[in-house]
C-alpha positions in Angstrom: -122.6 -46.6 25.3 -120.2 -48.5 23.2 -117.0 -49.3 25.1 -113.7 -50.7 24.0 -111.7 -52.6 26.7 -108.2 -52.7 25.4 -105.4 -55.0 26.7 -101.8 -55.4 25.7 -101.6 -59.0 26.9 -102.3 -62.3 25.2 -106.0 -63.0 25.6 -105.5 -66.7 25.3 -103.3 -66.9 28.4 -104.6 -66.6 31.9 -103.5 -63.6 34.0 -104.7 -60.9 36.4 -105.3 -58.2 33.8 -107.1 -60.5 31.4 -109.3 -61.8 34.2 -110.0 -58.3 35.3 -111.1 -57.3 31.8 -113.3 -60.3 31.2 -115.1 -59.7 34.5 -115.5 -56.0 33.7 -116.9 -56.8 30.3 -119.5 -59.0 31.8 -120.5 -56.4 34.4 -120.7 -53.5 31.9 -122.8 -55.7 29.5 -125.2 -56.4 32.4 -125.5 -52.7 32.9 -126.7 -52.3 29.3 -123.6 -51.2 27.5 -122.2 -52.7 24.3 -118.7 -53.8 25.1 -115.8 -55.2 23.0 -112.5 -56.5 24.2 -109.5 -55.7 22.0 -106.2 -57.6 22.6 -103.5 -59.7 20.9 -103.7 -63.4 21.1 -101.4 -66.4 20.5 -104.2 -68.7 19.2 -107.8 -68.3 17.9 -110.4 -67.3 20.4 -113.6 -69.2 19.6 -117.2 -68.6 20.8 -116.4 -65.1 22.3 -118.4 -62.6 20.3 -117.2 -59.7 22.3 -113.5 -60.3 21.4 -111.6 -58.5 18.7 -108.0 -59.7 17.9 -105.4 -57.1 17.1 -101.9 -58.5 16.8 -100.2 -61.8 17.5 -98.9 -62.3 21.0 -95.5 -63.7 21.7 -93.7 -64.5 25.0 -90.8 -62.3 26.1 -89.0 -62.9 29.4 -88.8 -59.6 31.4 -88.1 -59.0 35.1 -88.6 -62.5 36.4 -91.9 -62.9 34.5 -93.0 -63.5 30.9 -94.8 -60.8 29.0 -97.1 -62.2 26.3 -97.6 -59.2 24.1 -97.6 -58.1 20.5 -94.5 -56.2 19.4 -95.7 -55.6 15.9 -95.1 -52.1 14.5 -97.7 -52.7 11.8 -101.0 -52.5 13.7 -102.2 -49.2 12.2 -104.3 -50.7 9.3 -105.9 -53.3 11.5 -106.8 -50.7 14.2 -108.2 -48.3 11.5 -110.5 -51.0 10.2 -111.7 -51.9 13.7 -112.4 -48.3 14.7 -114.1 -47.5 11.4 -116.4 -50.5 11.9 -117.1 -50.3 15.6 -117.3 -46.5 16.2 -116.7 -46.7 20.0 -117.9 -44.0 22.4 -115.0 -44.5 24.9 -111.8 -46.5 25.1 -110.7 -48.1 28.4 -107.0 -49.0 28.1 -105.5 -51.4 30.6 -101.8 -50.8 31.1 -102.2 -48.0 28.5 -98.5 -47.5 27.9 -97.6 -51.1 27.2 -96.6 -52.0 23.7 -97.8 -52.3 21.2 -101.6 -52.6 21.1 -102.3 -50.2 23.9 -99.5 -47.7 23.0 -100.8 -47.8 19.4 -104.4 -47.2 20.6 -103.2 -44.1 22.4 -102.4 -42.7 19.0 -105.3 -43.9 16.9 -108.3 -43.9 19.3 -111.0 -41.6 18.1 -112.9 -41.1 21.3 -112.0 -40.3 25.0 -109.5 -42.6 26.7 -109.6 -43.9 30.2 -106.5 -45.7 31.5 -106.3 -48.3 34.3 -102.8 -49.1 35.7 -102.3 -52.5 37.3 -98.5 -52.9 37.7 -96.1 -51.7 40.4 -92.4 -52.1 40.7 -89.0 -50.5 40.4 -88.3 -50.6 36.7 -91.4 -50.0 34.5 -92.5 -52.6 32.1 -93.3 -49.5 29.9 -89.6 -49.4 29.1 -89.9 -52.8 27.3 -88.8 -51.8 23.8 -86.8 -48.7 24.9 -86.4 -46.2 23.4 -89.4 -46.5 21.0 -92.1 -47.1 23.7 -90.7 -44.3 26.0 -90.7 -41.8 23.1 -94.3 -42.7 22.2 -95.4 -42.6 25.9 -94.2 -39.1 26.4 -95.9 -37.9 23.2 -99.3 -39.6 23.8 -99.8 -39.8 27.6 -101.8 -36.5 27.6 -104.6 -38.3 25.7 -105.5 -40.3 28.9 -108.2 -38.1 30.3 -109.2 -40.4 33.2 -106.6 -42.3 35.2 -107.4 -45.3 37.4 -105.0 -47.4 39.5 -105.9 -50.7 41.2 -103.8 -49.9 44.3 -101.8 -47.1 45.8 -98.5 -48.8 44.8 -99.8 -49.0 41.3 -100.7 -45.3 41.4 -97.3 -44.3 42.7 -95.6 -46.4 40.1 -97.7 -45.0 37.2 -97.4 -41.4 38.3 -93.7 -41.4 37.6 -94.4 -41.8 33.9 -98.0 -40.6 33.5 -98.5 -37.6 35.9 -101.9 -36.5 36.9 -104.9 -37.1 39.2 -105.8 -40.8 39.8 -108.7 -42.6 41.3 -107.9 -45.9 43.1 -110.4 -48.6 42.2 -109.2 -52.1 43.5 -109.7 -55.2 41.4 -113.2 -56.5 41.7 -114.1 -59.9 43.1 -116.5 -62.3 41.4 -118.7 -63.2 44.3 -120.3 -66.0 42.3 -116.9 -67.7 41.9 -115.3 -66.7 45.3 -118.3 -67.5 47.4 -118.1 -68.7 51.1 -121.3 -70.6 50.6 -119.7 -72.9 48.1 -119.3 -76.4 49.5 -115.6 -77.0 50.6 -113.6 -79.9 49.1 -114.1 -82.9 51.3 -110.5 -84.1 51.1 -109.3 -80.9 52.9 -111.8 -81.1 55.7 -109.7 -83.4 57.8 -108.9 -81.0 60.6 -105.6 -79.7 59.2 -104.8 -76.0 58.9 -104.8 -75.3 55.2 -102.5 -72.6 53.8 -103.5 -71.7 50.2 -101.3 -70.1 47.5 -103.0 -69.0 44.3 -101.0 -67.5 41.5 -98.9 -68.1 38.4 -95.9 -70.3 39.2 -93.1 -67.9 38.3 -90.2 -66.4 40.2 -91.6 -63.0 41.0 -94.7 -64.5 42.7 -92.4 -65.6 45.6 -93.6 -69.2 46.0 -90.0 -70.2 46.7 -90.0 -68.1 49.9 -93.4 -69.4 50.9 -92.1 -73.0 50.6 -89.0 -72.1 52.7 -91.2 -70.5 55.3 -93.7 -73.4 55.3 -90.8 -75.8 56.0 -90.3 -74.0 59.3 -94.0 -73.7 60.0 -94.5 -77.5 59.4 -92.0 -78.3 62.1 -93.8 -76.2 64.7 -97.3 -77.0 63.4 -97.2 -80.5 61.9 -101.0 -80.4 61.5 -100.7 -77.9 58.7 -100.8 -78.2 54.9 -99.7 -76.0 52.0 -101.9 -76.1 48.9 -100.6 -74.5 45.7 -102.8 -73.6 42.7 -101.7 -71.9 39.5 -100.4 -72.4 35.9 -96.8 -72.6 35.0 -95.4 -76.0 33.9 -91.7 -75.1 33.9 -91.7 -73.7 37.5 -94.1 -76.3 38.7 -91.5 -79.0 38.1 -88.9 -76.8 39.7 -91.0 -76.4 42.9 -92.0 -80.0 43.0 -88.4 -81.0 42.8 -87.5 -78.6 45.6 -90.3 -80.1 47.8 -89.1 -83.6 47.2 -85.4 -82.8 47.6 -85.9 -81.1 50.9 -88.4 -83.7 52.1 -91.2 -81.2 52.8 -94.5 -82.9 53.5 -97.7 -81.3 52.3 
C-alpha cells in the first residue's frame, strides 16, 4: 500500500509530531508499505528520499509556543502535481485541521483520509488564521473517515471541532533509542538522584515551575541533580540566567 504521511509542521525543526511521523514512516516501511512524508520545510532536506516538500515553513508565535507552518494559500498546484505523480492509496494527516498543508490536503486528497490528533488545550490551534481555517474545517472535516488521538485529552480536545468516533493510540516509543540496556553516562553515576527534563525550552513546557520546585527539593535533598535536555536558544539563556540569579546548584 502506498501511504502519505502529512504534517503541517516544519520538517526541518525537531518536535513531537515530526518525530512521531519519522518513526511511523520507518515502521510502516519495514512492514512492506511504500511511504512518503509530505510537509513544509524552512530549509532543504537532503538525503531523505521519502520526503516531499509542500510549502515554505515560517515561525508564528501562538499560545506560548511557536508554530512553524506554511500559511500559503497557493498550495493547490503543488499538491495536484504530487498527487498525480504519487497516486497514494491512503492519506494519514497529522493535526489534519492545521493550516495550510493539512487543511489543503483535506480538500484535494484523492484517497481515504485518516487523521491523528496530537494537541490538547483550551483554545484550539485550529483557529490559527481564523476565520479562514475554521470555515474550511467545517466544510471538510467529514472527509476524515478514521480518527486517532494520541491520548484522551487530545481526543476530548479534537471532538469539539471534529465530532465522531475515535481510537486512542498513544505515541510510540523507539526501543532502540530509549533502551534500558544502553550504558549510562559515567559522569552521572556518582550516587546523586538525577531528575531529568526532556523537551523544547519554551514557556508552555513548564520548565520554570520545575526549576522553582527543584530549588525546594535541593534544600531538602542536597544529593539531587536536575538535568535539562532540549532545543531552544532564547529560553535556554533565560533559564540559565534564572539558575545563576537564584543561585540554584545543579
